[in-house]
VOGU-3710 file (C-alpha; in Angstrom, 3 decimals, decimal comma):
1> mskglkttlt> 1,852/25,845/-1,822  2,343/26,300/1,900  5,321/24,716/3,615  3,100/22,654/5,952  1,135/21,193/3,058  4,319/20,384/1,149  5,780/18,621/4,190  2,567/16,656/4,758  2,395/15,583/1,117  6,053/14,564/1,148
11> ilwvlvassv> 5,583/12,415/4,256  2,461/10,870/2,768  4,354/10,187/-0,473  7,192/8,453/1,386  4,781/6,256/3,346  2,700/5,253/0,325  5,681/4,692/-1,960  7,469/2,652/0,718  4,367/0,551/1,288  4,010/-0,163/-2,430
21> lthlwltrpd> 7,712/-0,944/-2,799  7,655/-3,303/0,203  4,497/-4,991/-1,098  6,092/-5,521/-4,505  9,304/-6,812/-2,951  7,437/-9,366/-0,834  4,961/-10,489/-3,508  7,307/-10,375/-6,524  10,748/-11,376/-5,199  11,960/-12,215/-8,713
31> wfpqfpqpla> 11,762/-8,512/-9,672  14,331/-7,420/-7,075  17,776/-8,547/-5,931  17,654/-11,512/-3,580  18,332/-10,906/0,102  21,574/-12,695/1,155  20,702/-16,041/2,781  23,370/-15,948/5,558  22,207/-12,469/6,600  18,573/-13,603/6,540
41> etlvglygae> 19,378/-16,581/8,778  21,278/-14,352/11,189  18,384/-11,891/11,383  15,901/-14,730/11,982  18,076/-15,896/14,874  18,407/-12,396/16,323  14,680/-11,747/15,959  13,894/-15,100/17,567  11,442/-16,216/14,896  10,075/-19,645/15,742
51> naeqvadlel> 7,394/-20,066/13,068  6,432/-18,880/9,595  4,244/-16,066/10,907  7,140/-14,551/12,830  9,392/-14,893/9,777  6,748/-13,044/7,725  6,705/-10,283/10,353  10,490/-10,042/10,077  10,238/-9,847/6,272  7,859/-6,916/6,612
61> iigfgisipl> 10,176/-5,137/9,071  13,170/-5,678/6,784  11,158/-4,570/3,747  10,162/-1,300/5,383  13,657/-0,899/6,820  15,046/-0,902/3,305  12,254/0,802/1,359  11,704/3,806/3,651  15,335/5,042/3,554  15,513/4,282/-0,176
71> tivltfvafr> 12,348/6,271/-0,843  13,572/9,166/1,307  16,904/9,321/-0,529  15,284/9,136/-3,968  12,752/11,810/-3,005  15,539/14,069/-1,709  17,490/13,607/-4,949  14,376/14,358/-7,008  13,703/17,537/-5,015  17,323/18,657/-5,480
81> llrsr> 17,172/18,027/-9,225  13,919/19,953/-9,527  15,297/22,891/-7,531  18,480/23,104/-9,617  16,464/23,875/-12,754
//
């Protein structure tokens, strides 16, 4: 497999997996650890959310902000484990 194709597939994997993880986190909050309430209130104040739609936008930003780095780290670990064999 060419290096360009592998890179493209990896990026696509990270985007799709992060999207699914964020969707699950927002639609099934009981499956994941709860976000700390004081931190959430601070972020709402910093973001300047004035209504529920803006809070939902902030939830999406936070969801991707957590799921993208998590997916990248887990993918990196998986690649390292596969290479060590």
